[in-house]
N, C-alpha and C positions, 0 to 999 in steps of 0.2 A: 497445511502447516509447512511441509517440506518445500513446497513450491515457493511460498512466501520467503522462507529462509534463504533459498538459493537466489531468488531475485534480489533480496535485500543485500546479500553479500556481493553479488555482481555489481549492482549499482554503486554501492559504497566503495568497493575496491577500485572500480574504474575511476570514479571521481577523485578518490584519494591518491591514486598513482598519477593521475593527470595533474593534480595540483602539486604533487611531489616533484614531478619533472620540471615544473616551472620555478621551483625554489632552489636557491643556492645551497642552503643547508637545511637539514630536516631535524627539528628539535623534538624532544619527547612530548611537548605540548601538542604538536601537530599529530603525533601518533595517537594520543589520547582523544583528541578531537575527532579523529577518524573512527575510533572505537565508539565514541558517544554518538556519532552520526549513524553508525550501524544500528544501535539500539533505537534511535529516533525513527529511522526508516522502518525497522521491523515492527516496533510497537505501534507506530502510526498506521501502518497497513492493517494491522489487526483491528485497531480501534475504528478505522474507516469501514472495514468489513462488518464489524458488529453493528455499528450505527446504521448503515444502509440495510443490513439484514432486519433490524427492528422496524425500519421504515417500510420495507417490503412486506413484512408480516402484518403491520398495521394497515397498509393499503389493501392487501389481498383479503383482509378480514371483511372489508366492506364491499368486495366485488364478487361475492359468491353467487349472486344472481346473474351476473354477466360473465359466463364461462369463457367467452372468446377473449376477453381482455386480460385475464389472469396470466397466461403465458407471456403476454407482452410486458407486463410489469416485472415478471421474473427475469426476462432477458434485459429489460431496461435497467433494472437495479444492479444486475451483474455487471453490465457494461459500464454503468455509472461508477461503480466501485473501482473498476479497473482504471478508468480514466482519472478518477480522483486520486487514486494511490500513485499514479505515475507522476 
């Protein structure tokens, strides 16, 4: 949870300040859009993690006879959630 919060804050603040540097004036609407973007990134990351966690649990449920492939699925879904959330 803490890692997701730090990453979400970093990504949103970087993009927010980058767009603020290109603007002549900063309005309150732009600030609220940045705050909304923070929640979208934070909640979206959690939802992606939960969704791919369910898929991983469902997939590994049927691979209990093939023990070699289970760690592959764990690493695959972990990396897939990282790539998707980026």
